[in-house]
N, C-alpha and C positions, 0 to 999 in steps of 0.2 A: 504494499501499500504506499503511496506516495505521501510524502511529509505534508504538503499543502493540503490534500485531500483529508487527512487524518485531523487536521486541526480546525477545520472549519466549525466545528461544533464547540469550541472552546468557550464561547460566551456564557454557557450555562455551568461553567465551573465555579464552586464555591471557594471562597477565599478562607484561608486556615488562618486562625488566630493563634497567637503565642501559646504554646503549651497543648495544644489540640492535635489529636491525631486525625488527618485528614481522611475522610470516607469518600471514596470515588469509584465509580464503576468504569472509568477510562483506562485505557491501556495503550495509548496512542504512541506514547514515547517509546515504550517497550516494543512495539511492533513496527516502528520506522524501519525501513530496509536499510541495508547496510550501504548499498548503491548509492542513495539519497546522501547519506553522511559521506562517503568518499568524495561525492561530486562537490558538496559543500566545501570540505577540506581543501581538495586541490585548487578549488577556486580562490580561495581567501588566505592560504599559507603565505606568511610573511617571507618574502624571499632573500631579505637581507640576513636572516637569522639561519644559517646553515650549519654552524659548528659550535660546540659548546662553549668555548672560551670567548665569549663575548664580553664586552666591557660597558661599563655604565654609561660611557659615551655613546654607545650604539643603541641603548635603550633610552636614553634621554633624547636623541635625535627623534626616534620613532614616536616617543611621547609628544614631543612638540607638534609632530604633523598632527596628532589628534586634535590639538587646539584649533588648527586651520579648518577641520572638518565640522568641529562643534556638535558632534553626535555624542561624544563622551565628555563629560565635564572633567577637567583636568586640575588637580589642585596640588600644589607643593606643600606637604603637610609635616616636613621636617627635614633634618639633616643627619647624615651619617657621622659617627665619630670623627672621621676626616673630612667632614664637610661637603660630601655629595648629596644631592637633593634626593629626597625619597617623594614619590608621587602617588596619589591616589585618583583614581580614574572612576567616574561614577556613570551609571546608566540607568534609565527607568524611573518611573517615580510611584511604583506600586507599594503595596502594604507590607511586603514581604521583603524584609533587610537581609541580604546576603553578603558575607564578607568572603573574600578570596585573597590570599596572600602566597607568595612564591619566593623562593630563593633567600629564605631567612638564612641558610645554609649557603655560602657564596659558591661553592661547587657544585650545586644542585639546581641546572638551570633548565631542565627539560619542560616543566611546566610553564617556565617563563615564555618559552618560544610558543607554547600552545596559546597562552592568554593574548599574545599578541596576533595570532591567527584568530583567535575569537574577536578580538577589536575589530579586525578587518571585517569579519562577517557582520557584526553588529552596525558596522558603518555602511554596508552594502544596501542596495535596494533594486527593486525591478527585476529581480532574478528567480521569482516564483517562491521565495521564502519570506515575503515580507509580513505574512500571516505569523509566523514564528517570532519575529522581532516585535511586532505589536504585542504580542503574547508575553513576552518577557518585559517589555517596556511597561505595559499597563498592570502587571501583576507583582513584579519584583523591583527593588532598587538594589542595584548590584554595585558593591564598593571592591574594586580591585587595587591591591598593592602588588605590582609586578615584579620588584626587585626591592627586598625590604633590608639586605645586606650587601650594599654597593661596594663597600670596602673589600669584603670577602671576595666578592666577584672580580674585582680588580686584580686579586692575586690568584684566583680560583682555589680559594680555601674554604675549608667550612666554617670557622670561626670569625667573629669581627675583628676589627683592629685592635681591639681591646684583649683579644685572645680568649674571649668567652663564647660559649656555645650558646647561642642566643634562643634556641629552643629549650633550655634549660634556665631561662631568666624569666619565666612569666610571673614567678612569685616576687623575686627580689628586685626586679626592675633595674639591675645594674648597668645595662647597656642602653644607650640612648635609643637604639633601634627597638629593642623590646619593650622598652617603656613607652615609646612611641605607638607601637602596635597595641598595647594594654590599654592606653589612653583612648585610641580610636575605639577599640572594642566596646569599652565603657560608655563612650559618647553615643555611638551608632545602636549599641544594643541589638546585635543581629540576631535574628531567629535561625539562620543556618551559618555555616562557616566551611570554607575549604581550605585546608591545610597542605600545601603542595610541596613535595620533596623527592628526592632521589635516594634510592637505597643502593648498596652494593650490588655488584652483578652476580655474586656467588649464591644468592638464595635459590633454591630449587623448591618445585612443589614436591611435598613428601613422598618419598618411595619411587620417584621418577627423575630422569636425567632432565626434565623440562625446566629451564630457567624462569623465575618467577619474572614476568614481563611488567605486570602491574600488581602491586600490593595494596590493599586496602584496609581501612580500621574506623571503627567507631570508638574514639578513646573512652577510657574508663573514667569517671569523674571521682571515684573513690577506690580504696584499696579493696574493697569487696566486690568491684567490678558489677554493681548492681545497673539493672537495667530499668531506667525511669522513661517518661514519655520522650523526653529531649534525646536520650541516647538511642531509644527503641527507634526514632524516626530516623536518625542517621543511619542505623542499621538497614532499614527498608530502603533507604536512597541507596545505599551500597548494594543491596539485592538487585535492584534495577540495573545498576551500572554492571554488575557481574553477568546479569543475563544477556545485556548486549556484548560485553566483552567476550563471553564464550563463542558468540558468532564470529569473533575475530581471531581470537587466541584461545581456543579449547585447551584446558588443562594447562593454562600457564598464568593462572591467577591464584593469589593466596592472601591470607590476613597477615598484617603486621602483629607484632608482639602486643597484647592488651594489657601488660602488667601497667598499674597505675603509676604515673610520674607525676608527683604533686608541683614539680617545677616546670612541667612541659605545657606549652601553650594549647596544643590540642586537647589536653584533659581539663586545663582551666576554661577554654571556651565552653567545653562540655558542661561545666559547673555553673558557669554563667547563664546558661539557659539558650546557647546556640548548638542546634544539632549540627555536629561537627564531623566532617568526613576527611580523614588522612588518605591522600593518594601519594603512594612511592613509587617512582619509575625506576624499574629494575633493569634487568639485563636481556639482551636478544642477539643471538649469534648473527654476526655481519653487520649490525647495526651499532657501529662504534659512536657515531655522533648522535644516536638515539633520535633519529628522525621518524623512524616508524612508531617509536613509543610515543614520540610527540603527537603522532597523529592520535593515537589511542586517547592521550589526555584530551585532546581537543574534542573528541568525539564523546567520552563519557561525561566530560564537564558540560558540554552543550545539552546532552540527553538528561542529565540531572536537573540542570536549570528549567528545561521544560517540564519536567514531572514535579518540580516544587512549584512552578507556576500554576500548572493544572491541578496540584494536589493528588496527582494519581500515583505518587509512590505509596500511598496507603493501601494500595491493593497488594502489597507484599507483605510476608510473613518474617518475624524475627527468627523463626526456626530456620529459615533458608539462610539467612546470615551465618549462623552458627555452622551450617554445613561447609562453608567455605573454609579449606584448611589452612592452617598456619604455615608461614615460611618454615622450610628447612634450610639448613645451611651446610650442604655436603658437596657444593659445586666448585669447580675449579678451572683453569682455563685448559690445562692439559692434565689427562690421567693416562699413565703408561702402566700397563697390567703385565706381570710376570717376567720382568726384565731381569735377566742375568747380570750381576754386578760383581766384579772380580777386582780385589784390592791387593796390596803385597802379601797380606797375611790370611785373607779369608775370601770365600767365595759364596754369594747367596743368590736367591731369587726373591724379587719384592715388586710391590707396587710403588709409583712414585706419582705424586700430585704437584702440580706447578701452577704458580699465579705469576701475573705480571703487575707490577705496580708502576703507576704513572707520575712522571715529575713535569710540571708546567714550566714552559718557556714563552712568557709572554703569551700570545694566542696559540702556541703549539705544545707540543710535549713530546717527551720519549718515555721508553718503558724498560724496566729492568726486570728480568725473570728470576724467580728464585724458587728453590725447592721448597714447597709449603709442608710438605708430609711424606713419611715412608713408613711402608708396612703393609699389613692387610687394609685394603682400601676397598673391600668389595661394596659397601654401603656408600661409596663416594662416586661422583659423576664428573665429566669433564665437557667443555664446549667441544673439545676433540679429544677423542679417545682412541688407543691402539691396544691390541692384544699382543705383546712382544714375546710371548712363548717361544722357545727357541732361538731367541734373539738376544744379544748383550750389548752392554755399555761399551762405547768406543769414544776414547778422548778425541777431542779435536786437534788438528795442527795449525800452526801459525806460518803464513808465507814468508819466506826468505827476501822476496823482493820489496822495494820500498819504493811507494808512490809519491809524486808530488803533492796529489790531494785526492780526496774521496771522489772529486769529480770526474776523473779520468775513466772510472770504472761505470759501464753501463750495468742495467739490471741483469742482462744475460751473462755479461762477464762475471758479476758477483754470483750469480747462480752457478755457473760452471766451476767456479773454484770451491763453492760449497759442496758440489756433488764428488770433488776430488779429496774432499776431507780437510780442506782449509776453511777455517771459520774467522780468522782474523788477518788484517794487512797492515803493515805499519805505513805512515804516511808522514811527509815532511812536515806539513802545517794543515790546520783545520780551515783556514780561510780568513776572511777579513772581519767577520762579526759572530757574535755569539750564536744568532740562529743558524749560522752556516755550518756549525757542529752538528746539527740534527740531519739525518738522512733517512731514506727509506728503503735502503738495499739490504738483502740477506746476507749481510758480513758486517764484522766489526773492524773498526779502523782505529788505530791508536798512535799517539805521537811519541811524547817523551817516556810515558809510563808503559812498561811492559805489558802486554794483554796475557792474562792467565786463563786458558780454558779450564772447564771444569774437568778435574782429574779424579775426585772421588765424590760419592753421593753424600753431601751434608746437608742436614736439616737447616733451611735458611741460607744455602748456598747458591751460587750460581747455578744456570741453566743453560749451558752451552757444552754440548756433546753429541755424539752420533749414536744410533742404534743400527746395529749390523748383525753378521752372522760370523760364526767361528772363523771362517776363512777370510774375514775382513771386508766382505761387501757391504757396502752403506745402503741402508734402506730409508732412514729417516734422519733427519737433523731437527736438533732441539736447539734452536737458535734465540737466545736472548728470552726464553719462554715460549717462543713460537714453535709449534710442531709443523714440519715441512717434509712432505712426502716427496723424495727425491726422484721418484720414478714420474712424476707428473710435472707438468709446466706450471710455473707459479702465477702466469697469466696477468702480470702487472699488480699482484698483490702487493701492497705497502707494509713495511716493517717499520715501526717508530723506534729508532736507535740515535745514537750519536757518536761522534769520535770521542775517543776516550783520552 
């Protein structure tokens, strides 16, 4: 059923007062077909935000454009610790007040991108979706704070410039940004709240290898995790979100840990009378910049706002929220099973788990792979997995030739060296700028410092070695935590590394 046709009957929908559970026979938002949502998203996706490490200046420029269009009201509501402007954008004049805030952790930008997609949609017209906008405008008063921690975003770090976790500052208000959010909540008295975050990419759906792409939660307002009308309504909204998500990402949705956190904003918003939904953007293989998960954020937020405006989320049952599994934490970037490892004194067969950590360099980053776990890992999973039974650990070699710089090697040249067992090449210089030390080739470069390949399997140690047979034939390279099948073309795949 098409979105416009579904919403023609919305004039009869009853407005829900604070604290009431809406009763409605409408199921229109639940039944919106995914094709319509996909079309809306592709039409209104903000093209200037394609990578996670955007800055306050990027967001500021997009917010200034909103002033000219005059559809969303733009207000500077305060400044960060280091003086960067924090904005609130308002849409609609309805009775149901909704607050949505994103990027209180500076390195969690996925939903921020989705909010700017939503702003573009709200500013659209004559596209067959004006009935949706009229519904939202007439029933809701939406207050958006798209980047609450601009100082953290500037560095792509979780905490504020004061090194405080803002999401643990709802009680004390020791950060200027947290105090600002608390003040806005007390002033606006929202009936609904959306707390928008990113979680680490290593959560999986329990007993499966599926990464959790979206994690949801109705935070607990007390230690007993009681369910009152306010929290129950948040649970029902989440049930509607999950039903839609299952059409996009079946078996890739979970609940975030619901232990009560008295310092947390979600928990406090719930206690202040706002039915609060936490959305955590997780991981998806091949979606490094989280553009697909951004799309899911846009769709489920728009869907939830429609259902709040209609009151149609009242059709759902709290029991269905309880059926959503909690996050498990058994996922790694690479899991190698049954690998034979031989040292000077002993030989053994074991499983290896590897993770890659990111280090930000301005708007880019490099990774450093490390051995995360060793042993019986039957219950662990990897984005990439191999069974290495019959194969063994083989140390990497270092090239004897010295290059002028990394720029002289093509990706094919680097891959050819890798296939020969060479994982590192010395270079005379890294180039003229810090950024030039970053590269995307499947080879390590080093200058003054000697490069040391992985010679033993050590917990927390480097992940630069080969997997091959007893005759020395190489089947796989584990390069900086990336698993590379040496029998296949890498087809332009990028590896985030740097010159050492």
